[in-house]
C-alpha positions in Angstrom: 112.4 104.7 367.6 109.0 106.8 367.4 105.5 106.2 369.5 104.2 104.7 365.8 107.6 102.2 365.8 107.2 101.0 369.5 103.4 99.9 368.9 104.4 97.9 365.9 107.6 96.3 367.5 105.5 95.6 370.4 102.2 94.5 368.2 105.0 92.1 366.3 106.7 91.2 370.1 103.6 88.8 370.1 104.4 86.8 366.7 108.0 87.1 366.5 110.8 86.8 367.9 113.0 84.4 369.1 112.0 82.6 373.0 112.7 79.4 372.5 110.1 76.3 371.2 108.8 75.8 374.9 107.8 79.7 374.7 106.1 79.5 371.0 103.9 76.2 372.5 102.9 78.0 375.4 101.4 80.9 372.8 100.2 78.7 370.6 98.1 77.1 372.8 97.1 80.6 374.6 95.6 81.3 371.4 94.0 78.8 370.5 92.4 78.6 373.7 91.8 82.0 373.6 89.1 81.8 369.9 87.4 78.7 371.2 86.4 80.2 374.2 85.5 83.4 372.8 84.0 81.3 370.4 82.2 78.8 372.0 81.5 79.8 375.1 81.4 83.9 375.4 79.4 83.4 371.4 81.4 87.0 370.9 83.3 87.7 367.6 84.9 90.8 365.8 83.5 93.0 362.3 85.6 94.6 359.7 83.0 97.0 359.5 83.0 98.2 363.5 83.6 101.8 364.5 86.4 102.7 366.5 86.6 105.1 369.3 89.3 108.0 369.2 91.9 107.5 371.9 95.2 108.8 372.6 98.7 108.4 371.7 99.1 108.4 375.2 96.2 105.9 376.0 97.2 103.3 373.1 101.1 103.2 374.8 99.7 102.7 377.7 97.2 99.9 376.2 99.6 98.7 374.1 102.0 98.1 377.5 99.4 96.4 378.5 99.2 93.8 375.5 102.9 93.2 376.1 101.9 92.1 379.3 99.2 90.3 378.1 100.7 88.0 375.3 103.8 86.5 378.1 103.4 83.3 378.4 103.8 81.6 382.0 107.0 79.4 382.7 108.5 77.3 385.2 111.9 77.0 383.9 111.9 81.3 384.7 112.9 82.5 388.1 110.7 85.7 388.0 107.4 83.7 387.6 108.1 81.1 390.1 108.9 83.7 392.8 105.2 85.4 392.3 103.9 81.6 392.3 105.6 81.3 396.2 104.4 84.7 396.3 100.8 83.6 396.0 101.6 81.1 398.2 102.0 83.1 401.2 99.8 85.6 400.7 97.1 83.3 399.9 97.9 79.8 402.3 100.7 81.4 404.3 103.9 79.8 405.3 106.7 79.1 402.6 105.4 76.5 399.5 107.4 73.3 399.1 110.5 73.6 397.2 109.2 72.1 393.6 106.4 74.4 394.5 104.1 70.5 394.1 100.9 70.2 396.7 97.8 68.8 397.0 96.9 72.5 398.6 96.9 74.2 396.0 94.0 72.5 395.8 92.5 74.8 397.9 92.8 77.9 396.5 90.7 76.4 393.6 93.6 75.1 391.2 92.8 72.0 389.1 95.9 69.5 390.5 99.0 70.0 392.7 101.1 72.0 390.8 99.0 75.2 388.6 101.3 75.5 386.2 98.9 73.8 383.5 96.3 76.3 384.5 97.7 79.2 383.4 97.7 78.2 379.6 94.1 81.1 379.7 95.6 83.6 381.1 99.2 83.4 381.2 101.7 85.1 383.2 99.5 88.3 384.0 96.9 86.4 385.5 99.1 85.4 388.1 100.4 88.9 388.4 96.6 89.6 389.3 95.8 87.3 391.5 99.3 88.3 393.3 98.1 91.9 392.9 94.4 91.2 394.2 96.7 89.3 396.8 98.3 92.0 398.1 96.5 95.0 398.0 92.8 93.7 398.5 93.8 91.5 401.0 90.4 91.4 403.2 88.4 91.1 399.7 90.5 88.8 398.2 89.9 86.2 401.2 86.4 86.6 401.3 86.6 85.6 397.7 89.0 82.9 398.3 87.5 81.6 401.4 83.3 82.2 399.6 82.9 83.8 402.8 79.6 85.5 401.7 76.3 84.4 400.8 74.8 80.7 400.5 77.7 78.2 398.7 76.7 76.1 396.1 77.4 72.4 396.9 79.4 72.4 393.4 81.7 75.8 393.4 84.0 77.6 391.0 87.3 77.1 391.6 88.5 80.3 393.3 91.6 80.3 391.4 90.7 79.6 388.0 88.0 81.7 387.9 90.7 84.6 388.5 92.7 83.4 385.5 89.8 82.9 383.5 88.6 86.4 384.3 92.1 87.9 383.4 91.7 85.9 379.5 88.3 87.5 379.5 89.2 91.0 380.7 91.6 91.7 377.9 88.7 90.6 375.3 86.3 92.9 376.7 88.6 95.8 377.3 90.5 95.2 373.5 93.8 95.4 375.1 95.5 93.7 371.6 93.5 95.5 369.0 94.5 98.6 367.7 91.9 100.4 369.3 88.9 100.3 370.3 85.7 99.1 368.9 83.1 99.1 371.7 82.0 101.6 374.4 83.8 98.9 377.5 86.5 99.3 375.7 86.9 102.9 375.0 85.7 103.4 378.3 88.9 101.1 379.3 91.0 103.1 377.9 90.3 105.8 379.2 90.6 104.7 383.3 93.7 103.3 382.4 95.1 106.3 381.4 93.9 107.6 385.0 95.7 104.9 386.8 98.3 102.4 385.8 96.3 99.8 387.7 93.3 100.1 386.3 93.1 96.4 385.1 93.5 95.0 388.2 90.7 97.2 389.8 89.0 96.6 387.0 89.8 93.2 387.8 88.9 92.9 391.4 85.3 94.9 390.6 84.9 91.9 388.2 85.4 89.2 390.6 83.5 90.5 393.1 80.2 90.6 390.1 81.1 87.2 389.3 80.8 85.9 393.0 77.3 87.6 393.0 76.2 86.5 389.8 77.2 83.3 391.4 74.8 83.5 394.4 72.2 85.1 392.8 72.3 82.3 389.7 68.3 81.0 389.7 68.1 77.4 391.6 71.8 77.6 392.7 74.6 77.6 390.3 76.7 74.6 389.9 80.6 74.4 388.0 79.0 73.3 385.0 77.2 76.9 384.9 80.4 78.9 385.5 79.8 80.0 381.5 76.8 81.3 381.6 77.8 83.0 384.9 80.9 84.1 383.2 79.3 85.4 380.5 76.2 87.4 383.0 79.2 88.7 385.0 80.7 90.6 381.1 77.9 91.9 380.1 76.6 93.1 383.6 80.2 94.7 383.9 79.7 96.3 379.8 76.7 98.6 381.2 78.2 99.6 384.0 81.1 101.0 381.7 79.2 102.5 379.1 79.9 106.4 378.9 81.5 106.2 382.6 84.5 108.2 382.9 86.1 107.0 386.2 86.7 103.5 388.1 84.1 104.8 391.3 81.4 105.9 388.1 81.9 101.8 387.2 81.7 100.9 390.5 78.5 102.8 391.2 77.0 101.2 388.1 77.6 98.5 389.4 75.3 98.2 393.3 
């Protein structure tokens, strides 16, 4: 199969195939959440006349591989998914997770209930992968953010884990991962970054998370959970400015400082 054929089949795999009724239910909820959050929270839209940036076949191949990951819903019946959840528990909370993966301790990390499973709908399995990568590869930075160690904290803090799921979802949109090609400077920048580093999304995710926390701490009058959509939008705008014409992740990081 040619790369063009692979790209077409990858796009189709997000909307075709036989994965079971539960899978399709989750996919439907995923896209419903996607469109609702883009329209209501961020006010983003697409234009048929948007200018496309030229990218290489290698960049398209890597973006399509990432798009496939972004299409996977979390499935509590898949061992790979539950094993990742157990790994996140070990990395973030220490020790072994309960056999049924239900515990009040999940709330310490910023999940909404006694099981994170229902919180993954916006970001899918990839949002869990991002949290695990963050905790495993950048443990000190993960701990600082997850325990809210920096700055003067609000009485009504944003939930760390749910914020991570939202970031995955929003970065997939911002970097135009599921599009045929980038139409924004941020999307074009990310295509360059992923061409240089297969883990560019994860590294950008950590930068975005730290930027989100700084925006939260600098919010006029102190942010509360109700202000999270505004802080998230400001985070994306700041990241987009930092990515404008940047050629490396180091340049993006420097522009954020």
